[in-house]
N, C-alpha and C positions, 0 to 999 in steps of 0.2 A: 742522597744520591739523586742525580738528575733523571728525570723521566725522558726516555728517548722515544720520539715519535717516528715510527718507521714508514708510515705512509702519510700522504697529505690529506688531512680531513677537508671536506668541502661543506659541511653543515654551516659553518660560520659565514659562508658566502651568501646564505639566504636571509641573514639578519642585517640589522643596521649597524653592526659592529664595525664594518668596513668604513662607513661614513664617520662614526665616532672617532676612529683611529686617525683619519685624515684631518680632523678638526682639533686634535689634541694640542698642537702648537703650530705656530707659524714657522715655516721652513725658509730660512734665507739660503742664499747660494752656497755658502760654506757648509751649513748643516746638511743640505741636500747632497753635496759632494761627499761628505763623510758617510752619510747613510748609504749612498750608492756604493762606495768603497767597501763599507762593512757588509752590505748585502752580497756583493760579488765574492768577497773573501769567505763569508759564511756559507754560501752555496757550494763552494769548493770543499767544505768540511762535511756537508750533509751525507755524502756516501759513507764516510767513516763514522760520524757521530750521530747521524739521524737529525731530525728537526729538533735540536736540543739546545739548552743553555751552553753546553760544552762546545757545540759547533760555533756559536757566537764568540765565546771566550777564546777559542783557538784562533779564530779569525782576527780578533783584536791583537793577539800575540804575534801572529804572522805578519800583520800589517803595521806593527809597532804603534798601535793605538792604545791609549790608556784603557786598562781593563774596566774602569768605571764608566767608560763611554757607553758600553752596552746597556748599562742601567739607565742612562740618560736617553739614548736613542731608541732602545728596544726594551723598555721596562717590563714588558710581558714576555720577554724571551722568545720561545718558539712561536707563540701566536703572532707576535709582531713580525718575526722573520717570514712566516708564511704569508701574512697579510701584505707585507711590503713586496714580497716576491710576486704575489698574485696581481697587485696593483701595477707593478712595473711591467709584467708580462702583458697585461691588458692594455696598458698605455702604448706598448711597443707594437701592438697589432695594427 
């Protein structure tokens, strides 16, 4: 059963994990576009499924993205979803 995160943890923001995430792979324009699309669709699922694998899976289904894409783009599931959300929100400031 998936673990549902009902609130956004912030402890990970104090570590270097954020930087490690950003260096995991090179993002070309197509990958970035898919990640942005997956993030946007996943965030729509957070009120229903929490910060969970289920939120990302449902987003893939809703966007007609291959379900395996979540493993490639967000292999750590909820952690990657939260990290990407935080990075995008910070960049948008």
